[in-house]
BAPA-484820 format. One record per residue (C-alpha): residue number from 1; residue in three letters; x, y, z. Coordinates in steps of 0.02 Angstrom, whole numbers. Layout:
N
site tornu = NUM, lumdren = ALA, east = X, north = Y, up = Z
...
***
This chain:
202
site tornu = 1, lumdren = MET, east = -5, north = -14, up = 16
site tornu = 2, lumdren = LYS, east = 64, north = 144, up = -35
site tornu = 3, lumdren = ILE, east = 54, north = 274, up = 83
site tornu = 4, lumdren = GLY, east = 78, north = 483, up = 57
site tornu = 5, lumdren = PRO, east = 175, north = 615, up = 189
site tornu = 6, lumdren = LYS, east = 166, north = 516, up = 361
site tornu = 7, lumdren = TYR, east = 184, north = 661, up = 437
site tornu = 8, lumdren = LYS, east = 33, north = 766, up = 349
site tornu = 9, lumdren = ILE, east = -67, north = 624, up = 388
site tornu = 10, lumdren = ALA, east = -52, north = 596, up = 573
site tornu = 11, lumdren = LYS, east = -86, north = 770, up = 612
site tornu = 12, lumdren = ARG, east = -239, north = 761, up = 535
site tornu = 13, lumdren = LEU, east = -288, north = 580, up = 606
site tornu = 14, lumdren = GLY, east = -174, north = 593, up = 742
site tornu = 15, lumdren = ALA, east = 22, north = 533, up = 794
site tornu = 16, lumdren = SER, east = -3, north = 376, up = 863
site tornu = 17, lumdren = ILE, east = -49, north = 296, up = 675
site tornu = 18, lumdren = PHE, east = 112, north = 291, up = 629
site tornu = 19, lumdren = GLU, east = 247, north = 200, up = 737
site tornu = 20, lumdren = GLN, east = 363, north = 361, up = 659
site tornu = 21, lumdren = THR, east = 266, north = 503, up = 712
site tornu = 22, lumdren = GLN, east = 236, north = 436, up = 894
site tornu = 23, lumdren = THR, east = 379, north = 555, up = 964
site tornu = 24, lumdren = GLN, east = 378, north = 707, up = 1109
site tornu = 25, lumdren = LYS, east = 436, north = 807, up = 950
site tornu = 26, lumdren = PHE, east = 299, north = 786, up = 837
site tornu = 27, lumdren = GLN, east = 167, north = 789, up = 975
site tornu = 28, lumdren = LEU, east = 251, north = 968, up = 1029
site tornu = 29, lumdren = SER, east = 259, north = 1006, up = 855
site tornu = 30, lumdren = GLN, east = 77, north = 962, up = 833
site tornu = 31, lumdren = ALA, east = 23, north = 1044, up = 1003
site tornu = 32, lumdren = ARG, east = 91, north = 1226, up = 916
site tornu = 33, lumdren = SER, east = 5, north = 1186, up = 753
site tornu = 34, lumdren = GLU, east = -148, north = 1184, up = 836
site tornu = 35, lumdren = ARG, east = -141, north = 1334, up = 945
site tornu = 36, lumdren = THR, east = -111, north = 1420, up = 772
site tornu = 37, lumdren = THR, east = -242, north = 1352, up = 677
site tornu = 38, lumdren = LYS, east = -421, north = 1432, up = 687
site tornu = 39, lumdren = ARG, east = -590, north = 1349, up = 765
site tornu = 40, lumdren = ARG, east = -637, north = 1270, up = 640
site tornu = 41, lumdren = ALA, east = -859, north = 1185, up = 633
site tornu = 42, lumdren = PRO, east = -876, north = 1031, up = 723
site tornu = 43, lumdren = LYS, east = -875, north = 874, up = 598
site tornu = 44, lumdren = SER, east = -1022, north = 806, up = 548
site tornu = 45, lumdren = ASP, east = -1049, north = 609, up = 591
site tornu = 46, lumdren = TYR, east = -1013, north = 554, up = 434
site tornu = 47, lumdren = ALA, east = -833, north = 655, up = 447
site tornu = 48, lumdren = LYS, east = -792, north = 573, up = 593
site tornu = 49, lumdren = GLN, east = -832, north = 401, up = 537
site tornu = 50, lumdren = PHE, east = -717, north = 427, up = 358
site tornu = 51, lumdren = LEU, east = -562, north = 471, up = 497
site tornu = 52, lumdren = GLU, east = -603, north = 339, up = 598
site tornu = 53, lumdren = LYS, east = -594, north = 223, up = 452
site tornu = 54, lumdren = GLN, east = -433, north = 336, up = 382
site tornu = 55, lumdren = LYS, east = -331, north = 280, up = 548
site tornu = 56, lumdren = VAL, east = -392, north = 79, up = 584
site tornu = 57, lumdren = ARG, east = -316, north = 70, up = 355
site tornu = 58, lumdren = PHE, east = -188, north = 171, up = 415
site tornu = 59, lumdren = THR, east = -129, north = 79, up = 582
site tornu = 60, lumdren = TYR, east = -140, north = -66, up = 502
site tornu = 61, lumdren = GLY, east = -44, north = 5, up = 329
site tornu = 62, lumdren = ILE, east = -192, north = -70, up = 229
site tornu = 63, lumdren = THR, east = -281, north = -54, up = 63
site tornu = 64, lumdren = GLU, east = -455, north = 1, up = 38
site tornu = 65, lumdren = LYS, east = -511, north = -138, up = -40
site tornu = 66, lumdren = GLN, east = -428, north = -246, up = 73
site tornu = 67, lumdren = PHE, east = -518, north = -172, up = 246
site tornu = 68, lumdren = LYS, east = -687, north = -179, up = 146
site tornu = 69, lumdren = ASN, east = -633, north = -371, up = 137
site tornu = 70, lumdren = TYR, east = -615, north = -379, up = 333
site tornu = 71, lumdren = ILE, east = -765, north = -249, up = 368
site tornu = 72, lumdren = LEU, east = -892, north = -362, up = 250
site tornu = 73, lumdren = LYS, east = -840, north = -548, up = 343
site tornu = 74, lumdren = SER, east = -868, north = -442, up = 519
site tornu = 75, lumdren = MET, east = -1042, north = -390, up = 483
site tornu = 76, lumdren = SER, east = -1100, north = -560, up = 407
site tornu = 77, lumdren = GLY, east = -1232, north = -607, up = 508
site tornu = 78, lumdren = LYS, east = -1155, north = -744, up = 611
site tornu = 79, lumdren = ASN, east = -1064, north = -639, up = 707
site tornu = 80, lumdren = VAL, east = -1129, north = -554, up = 865
site tornu = 81, lumdren = ASN, east = -993, north = -407, up = 900
site tornu = 82, lumdren = PRO, east = -939, north = -334, up = 718
site tornu = 83, lumdren = SER, east = -785, north = -246, up = 805
site tornu = 84, lumdren = GLU, east = -702, north = -393, up = 896
site tornu = 85, lumdren = VAL, east = -714, north = -495, up = 745
site tornu = 86, lumdren = LEU, east = -627, north = -350, up = 634
site tornu = 87, lumdren = PHE, east = -518, north = -301, up = 744
site tornu = 88, lumdren = LYS, east = -465, north = -499, up = 797
site tornu = 89, lumdren = ALA, east = -437, north = -517, up = 615
site tornu = 90, lumdren = LEU, east = -335, north = -338, up = 576
site tornu = 91, lumdren = GLU, east = -222, north = -393, up = 739
site tornu = 92, lumdren = SER, east = -220, north = -585, up = 691
site tornu = 93, lumdren = ARG, east = -127, north = -512, up = 513
site tornu = 94, lumdren = LEU, east = 68, north = -612, up = 525
site tornu = 95, lumdren = ASP, east = 146, north = -449, up = 479
site tornu = 96, lumdren = ASN, east = 41, north = -368, up = 644
site tornu = 97, lumdren = ALA, east = 108, north = -538, up = 744
site tornu = 98, lumdren = VAL, east = 258, north = -530, up = 701
site tornu = 99, lumdren = TYR, east = 283, north = -325, up = 733
site tornu = 100, lumdren = ARG, east = 194, north = -361, up = 896
site tornu = 101, lumdren = MET, east = 294, north = -469, up = 947
site tornu = 102, lumdren = GLY, east = 426, north = -341, up = 912
site tornu = 103, lumdren = ILE, east = 524, north = -443, up = 794
site tornu = 104, lumdren = ALA, east = 482, north = -265, up = 689
site tornu = 105, lumdren = HIS, east = 502, north = -102, up = 762
site tornu = 106, lumdren = THR, east = 358, north = -61, up = 616
site tornu = 107, lumdren = ARG, east = 222, north = -150, up = 541
site tornu = 108, lumdren = ARG, east = 299, north = -77, up = 364
site tornu = 109, lumdren = ALA, east = 450, north = -151, up = 409
site tornu = 110, lumdren = ALA, east = 357, north = -326, up = 487
site tornu = 111, lumdren = ARG, east = 284, north = -337, up = 328
site tornu = 112, lumdren = GLN, east = 442, north = -321, up = 224
site tornu = 113, lumdren = LEU, east = 497, north = -467, up = 330
site tornu = 114, lumdren = VAL, east = 374, north = -589, up = 299
site tornu = 115, lumdren = SER, east = 361, north = -530, up = 94
site tornu = 116, lumdren = HIS, east = 545, north = -559, up = 74
site tornu = 117, lumdren = GLY, east = 537, north = -747, up = 164
site tornu = 118, lumdren = HIS, east = 639, north = -715, up = 320
site tornu = 119, lumdren = ILE, east = 462, north = -759, up = 434
site tornu = 120, lumdren = ILE, east = 421, north = -970, up = 450
site tornu = 121, lumdren = ILE, east = 271, north = -1032, up = 539
site tornu = 122, lumdren = ASN, east = 242, north = -1207, up = 583
site tornu = 123, lumdren = GLY, east = 407, north = -1254, up = 498
site tornu = 124, lumdren = LYS, east = 351, north = -1177, up = 337
site tornu = 125, lumdren = ARG, east = 400, north = -1000, up = 251
site tornu = 126, lumdren = VAL, east = 237, north = -881, up = 206
site tornu = 127, lumdren = THR, east = 272, north = -722, up = 106
site tornu = 128, lumdren = ILE, east = 99, north = -666, up = 139
site tornu = 129, lumdren = PRO, east = 76, north = -540, up = 254
site tornu = 130, lumdren = SER, east = -119, north = -557, up = 289
site tornu = 131, lumdren = TYR, east = -83, north = -725, up = 282
site tornu = 132, lumdren = SER, east = -192, north = -765, up = 469
site tornu = 133, lumdren = VAL, east = -106, north = -832, up = 633
site tornu = 134, lumdren = LYS, east = -196, north = -932, up = 747
site tornu = 135, lumdren = PRO, east = -181, north = -997, up = 942
site tornu = 136, lumdren = SER, east = -26, north = -1102, up = 965
site tornu = 137, lumdren = GLU, east = 39, north = -1075, up = 778
site tornu = 138, lumdren = ILE, east = 240, north = -1047, up = 795
site tornu = 139, lumdren = VAL, east = 324, north = -917, up = 704
site tornu = 140, lumdren = THR, east = 527, north = -912, up = 684
site tornu = 141, lumdren = ILE, east = 659, north = -815, up = 592
site tornu = 142, lumdren = ARG, east = 699, north = -898, up = 445
site tornu = 143, lumdren = ILE, east = 863, north = -1005, up = 532
site tornu = 144, lumdren = GLY, east = 968, north = -931, up = 365
site tornu = 145, lumdren = SER, east = 915, north = -762, up = 412
site tornu = 146, lumdren = GLN, east = 957, north = -738, up = 585
site tornu = 147, lumdren = THR, east = 1130, north = -686, up = 564
site tornu = 148, lumdren = SER, east = 1078, north = -525, up = 426
site tornu = 149, lumdren = PRO, east = 1090, north = -364, up = 513
site tornu = 150, lumdren = LEU, east = 918, north = -353, up = 519
site tornu = 151, lumdren = PHE, east = 925, north = -456, up = 670
site tornu = 152, lumdren = THR, east = 1064, north = -456, up = 755
site tornu = 153, lumdren = GLU, east = 1027, north = -308, up = 863
site tornu = 154, lumdren = LEU, east = 865, north = -379, up = 919
site tornu = 155, lumdren = LYS, east = 888, north = -440, up = 1084
site tornu = 156, lumdren = THR, east = 959, north = -250, up = 1151
site tornu = 157, lumdren = LYS, east = 795, north = -191, up = 1048
site tornu = 158, lumdren = LEU, east = 659, north = -329, up = 1172
site tornu = 159, lumdren = LYS, east = 761, north = -276, up = 1318
site tornu = 160, lumdren = ASP, east = 634, north = -173, up = 1374
site tornu = 161, lumdren = TYR, east = 492, north = -218, up = 1268
site tornu = 162, lumdren = THR, east = 335, north = -308, up = 1322
site tornu = 163, lumdren = ALA, east = 249, north = -421, up = 1201
site tornu = 164, lumdren = PRO, east = 38, north = -400, up = 1219
site tornu = 165, lumdren = SER, east = -21, north = -532, up = 1318
site tornu = 166, lumdren = TRP, east = -60, north = -667, up = 1141
site tornu = 167, lumdren = VAL, east = 87, north = -667, up = 1080
site tornu = 168, lumdren = VAL, east = 258, north = -722, up = 1156
site tornu = 169, lumdren = PHE, east = 405, north = -725, up = 1066
site tornu = 170, lumdren = ASP, east = 599, north = -781, up = 1138
site tornu = 171, lumdren = VAL, east = 719, north = -704, up = 1064
site tornu = 172, lumdren = GLU, east = 870, north = -844, up = 1115
site tornu = 173, lumdren = LYS, east = 779, north = -943, up = 991
site tornu = 174, lumdren = GLY, east = 723, north = -799, up = 870
site tornu = 175, lumdren = GLU, east = 526, north = -901, up = 887
site tornu = 176, lumdren = GLY, east = 376, north = -817, up = 936
site tornu = 177, lumdren = LYS, east = 225, north = -929, up = 994
site tornu = 178, lumdren = VAL, east = 44, north = -858, up = 978
site tornu = 179, lumdren = VAL, east = -64, north = -898, up = 1130
site tornu = 180, lumdren = GLY, east = -227, north = -823, up = 1141
site tornu = 181, lumdren = SER, east = -317, north = -724, up = 1021
site tornu = 182, lumdren = PRO, east = -320, north = -505, up = 1036
site tornu = 183, lumdren = THR, east = -469, north = -429, up = 1132
site tornu = 184, lumdren = TYR, east = -524, north = -276, up = 1081
site tornu = 185, lumdren = THR, east = -539, north = -145, up = 1227
site tornu = 186, lumdren = LYS, east = -562, north = 39, up = 1130
site tornu = 187, lumdren = THR, east = -507, north = 154, up = 1261
site tornu = 188, lumdren = ASP, east = -314, north = 30, up = 1226
site tornu = 189, lumdren = LEU, east = -300, north = 116, up = 1045
site tornu = 190, lumdren = ALA, east = -305, north = 247, up = 936
site tornu = 191, lumdren = PHE, east = -446, north = 237, up = 842
site tornu = 192, lumdren = ASP, east = -629, north = 156, up = 880
site tornu = 193, lumdren = LEU, east = -703, north = 18, up = 764
site tornu = 194, lumdren = THR, east = -879, north = 93, up = 798
site tornu = 195, lumdren = PRO, east = -916, north = 216, up = 717
site tornu = 196, lumdren = VAL, east = -804, north = 139, up = 555
site tornu = 197, lumdren = LEU, east = -924, north = -6, up = 567
site tornu = 198, lumdren = GLU, east = -1054, north = 125, up = 550
site tornu = 199, lumdren = PHE, east = -976, north = 203, up = 409
site tornu = 200, lumdren = TYR, east = -991, north = 50, up = 277
site tornu = 201, lumdren = SER, east = -1155, north = 34, up = 350
site tornu = 202, lumdren = ARG, east = -1218, north = 175, up = 258
***
């Protein structure tokens, strides 16, 4: 997915959209910008829903077509809680799982690691970033890749990192595991999936 200028997009959607903009320097810049910007008219419900949709898309780095497919599956009649289903589907993407384990510092970098064949699932190389990982599946850095400069500093980088409860990663073995399912907790996220689903329900 091709993305435009990240800082410009983050100023509109929020600093947490991209890992590169989650810095104090960016937050101070955004605060100064807000102080000098003229007060705008309140956004319509449609505009708010659209912005939330964009937040989710840019957070996970997926195209509109990909995102709509996730939406349609989550809104099928058999799903009691579409928001929970949608969140699990997005979080369970292989590129996101690699990012959550701390193997890559951004989702974009994780997507490249997967696409370039550095990641193994249950002993088999998987090069599809959208592959949905499942509980008990083993995520491993390919043996031939473990000495690559991409991973040589991984132990140092992960020293102070805490992964979400649904994944674990053993840096000594270069091996991670999906030990549960991601849980949708709106207060812990930079976006709200309810208005996103409302946007597509129009």
